[in-house]
C-alpha positions as CSV (number, residue, x, y, z in Angstrom):
1,M,-192.4,-82.9,-235.2
2,C,-194.7,-81.3,-237.8
3,V,-196.3,-78.2,-236.4
4,P,-199.3,-76.5,-238.1
5,A,-198.9,-73.0,-239.4
6,G,-199.0,-70.3,-236.7
7,Q,-197.7,-72.6,-234.0
8,E,-194.0,-72.7,-234.8
9,G,-192.9,-70.9,-231.7
10,L,-194.8,-73.2,-229.3
11,T,-193.0,-75.9,-227.3
12,P,-194.3,-79.4,-227.4
13,R,-195.6,-78.9,-223.8
14,E,-197.4,-75.8,-224.8
15,L,-198.9,-77.6,-227.8
16,G,-200.1,-80.4,-225.6
17,M,-201.7,-77.9,-223.2
18,W,-203.3,-76.1,-226.1
19,R,-204.9,-79.3,-227.2
20,L,-206.2,-80.0,-223.6
21,L,-207.5,-76.5,-223.3
22,A,-209.3,-76.7,-226.6
23,G,-210.7,-80.0,-225.5
24,G,-212.5,-78.1,-222.7
25,L,-210.4,-78.7,-219.7
26,D,-209.9,-76.0,-217.1
27,N,-206.5,-75.4,-215.4
28,A,-207.1,-77.9,-212.7
29,G,-208.1,-80.5,-215.3
30,I,-205.0,-79.9,-217.4
31,A,-202.9,-80.1,-214.3
32,G,-204.4,-83.4,-213.3
33,E,-204.1,-84.8,-216.8
34,L,-200.4,-83.9,-217.0
35,D,-199.6,-84.5,-213.3
36,I,-198.3,-81.0,-212.8
37,S,-199.3,-78.1,-210.6
38,V,-202.0,-75.5,-211.6
39,S,-199.3,-72.9,-211.2
40,T,-197.2,-74.6,-213.9
41,V,-200.2,-74.9,-216.2
42,K,-200.8,-71.1,-215.8
43,N,-197.1,-70.4,-216.7
44,H,-197.3,-72.6,-219.8
45,L,-200.7,-71.1,-220.9
46,T,-199.1,-67.7,-220.9
47,G,-196.9,-68.9,-223.8
48,V,-199.9,-70.5,-225.4
49,F,-201.8,-67.2,-225.4
50,G,-198.8,-65.0,-226.2
51,K,-197.1,-66.8,-229.0
52,P,-200.0,-67.1,-231.4
53,G,-201.3,-63.7,-230.2
54,V,-204.6,-64.7,-228.6
55,R,-206.1,-62.9,-225.6
56,D,-208.1,-65.6,-223.8
57,R,-209.2,-69.2,-223.8
58,A,-212.0,-68.6,-226.3
59,Q,-209.6,-67.2,-228.9
60,A,-207.1,-70.0,-228.1
61,V,-209.8,-72.6,-228.9
62,I,-210.8,-70.8,-232.2
63,A,-207.1,-70.5,-233.2
64,A,-206.5,-74.2,-232.4
65,S,-209.5,-75.1,-234.6
66,E,-208.5,-72.8,-237.5
67,S,-204.9,-74.1,-237.4
68,G,-206.0,-77.8,-237.5
69,L,-204.5,-78.5,-234.0
70,V,-207.9,-79.8,-232.9
71,A,-211.3,-80.4,-234.4
72,V,-214.0,-78.5,-232.6
73,K,-217.4,-80.2,-232.6
74,V,-220.4,-77.9,-232.9
75,G,-224.0,-78.8,-232.2
76,G,-226.0,-81.5,-230.6
77,A,-225.4,-84.9,-229.1
């Protein structure tokens, strides 16, 4: 699997969660999408935040956009 720069240490599950998080889902939404518990989501997000060195969800979304993991839409409808 080709992993964008800065994401080499993330597992495939963590990358998937990062995409869902960057897409605007909260922990419950991610859990529902992946059919796992909210507790499991929190555990995986610890890796998502720690490995690329981000502090919170906002920084994770910015880092995902800058790395090309997701495209963040800005602006109107």
